[in-house]
N, C-alpha and C positions, 0 to 999 in steps of 0.2 A: 394673666398678665397684669390685671389691675392691682393685685397684691404686690407684685414687683414694683410697679410704677409708684405705688403709695408707700412702699417700704414696710409692708405688713408681712410678718412671718407666715410661712405656709401652714403652720399648725395652730395659728391663733384663731379664736372664735371671733367672727366678724358680724356685727349687728348693724343693719342699715336703719337709720332713724330719719323719718320724714316729717319734720315739725310744721311744715306749711311754707307757702311762698309769699304771704303777706306779712309785712313788718308787724302789724297789729296782732296777728295770730301768734307770731313768735314771741312778742313781748308778753302776751297774756299766758301762753302755754309752754313756752320754751323750757322753763325750769321744771315744769311738771313732766315734760317728755324726758328730760335727762334723769329725773328722779325715778321715773317708771323704768327706764332702761337699766339703771343701777340695780333696782330691785329684781328685775327679770333676770339679769345676768347672774346675780348671786344664787339663782336657783336652777341654772341651765345644766341639764344632764344630757349629753349626747353620746349614745353608744356606751353607756356606763361610765363615761368620763365627766366628772363634775367640774365645771368651769367657775372660777372665782373672779375672773376678769375677762374683758373683751375689748376689742377695738371697735369703737363706734365710728361709723362712716356717716357723715351728715352732709348731703348735698345742699348747697346754698344757691339760691337764684341770683343773688347779687352781693356786693360787698357790705352793704348795711346789715343784712341778715347774718352774714358770716361774722362780722364784727360783734354783733349782739350775742350770737351763740358762743363765740369765743369767750366773751365776758361772762356769760352764764356758767360755762364749763370751768373757767378759772375760779369763780367764786365757790365752786363745789370741791375745789382741790383735786380735780381729776387730771391725769396726765395722758 
């Protein structure tokens, strides 16, 4: 049901990313988390299927963190 609610295709690889709940943590480590996720996804092999992309699901505790993470993702040209 979550996939449908979020508009995620049934066959998409979904990666949950938990960068922290404090603004200072996300400022310091947010870009590093996104970079690590990009590198990990580039190497994911599930049941013989190699994934070159994924849907990152990033829960945010508040609007400030959501806004900061949106900015970080935008700077990396991710969609």
